[in-house]
LUMROMAR-141938 format. One line per 5 residues: number of its first residue (from 0); their letters; for each residue x negated, y negated, z of C-alpha. Coordinates in steps of 0.25 Angstrom, whole numbers. Each point is the difference from the previous one (the first is absolute). Example, Ala and Ser with C-alpha at 12.3 -4.5 7.8 and 13.67 -1.06 7.14 Angstrom:
REM residues 2
0 = as = -49 18 31 | -6 -14 -2
This chain:
REM residues 52
0 = msywd = -164 -169 -770 | -15 -1 -1 | 1 -15 -1 | 6 -1 14 | -10 10 5
5 = dkyse = -11 -9 -5 | 6 -13 5 | 2 7 14 | -14 4 0 | -5 -13 -4
10 = etvvv = 8 -7 11 | -6 10 10 | -14 -4 -4 | 4 -15 1 | 5 3 14
15 = kilkf = -12 7 4 | -9 -11 -5 | 8 -10 7 | 0 8 13 | -15 1 -1
20 = lkdll = -2 -15 -2 | 9 -3 12 | -8 9 8 | -13 -6 -5 | 4 -14 1
25 = prils = -2 -2 16 | -14 6 -2 | -3 -9 -11 | 5 -12 7 | -7 3 13
30 = yfiyl = -13 2 -8 | 2 -13 -7 | 3 -8 13 | -13 7 6 | -8 -5 -12
35 = lhdll = 6 -14 1 | -3 -1 15 | -15 4 -3 | -1 -10 -11 | 6 -11 9
40 = rflvd = -9 3 11 | -12 0 -9 | 4 -13 -6 | 2 -6 14 | -14 5 4
45 = tfrgi = -7 -6 -12 | 8 -13 2 | -5 -1 15 | -14 4 -5 | 0 -12 -10
50 = rr = 5 -10 10 | -11 3 10
């Protein structure tokens, strides 16, 4: 009986973690894309500066 209770509680913890990650993923992705965009702009600016 206690084994099943432990298993159930473990599963709920895993589900909670998965839901948390699922909620967090879009924010992480948007932040990552934002960083990539800034880096790309910086590289383009330096490249233009070198070419001049």
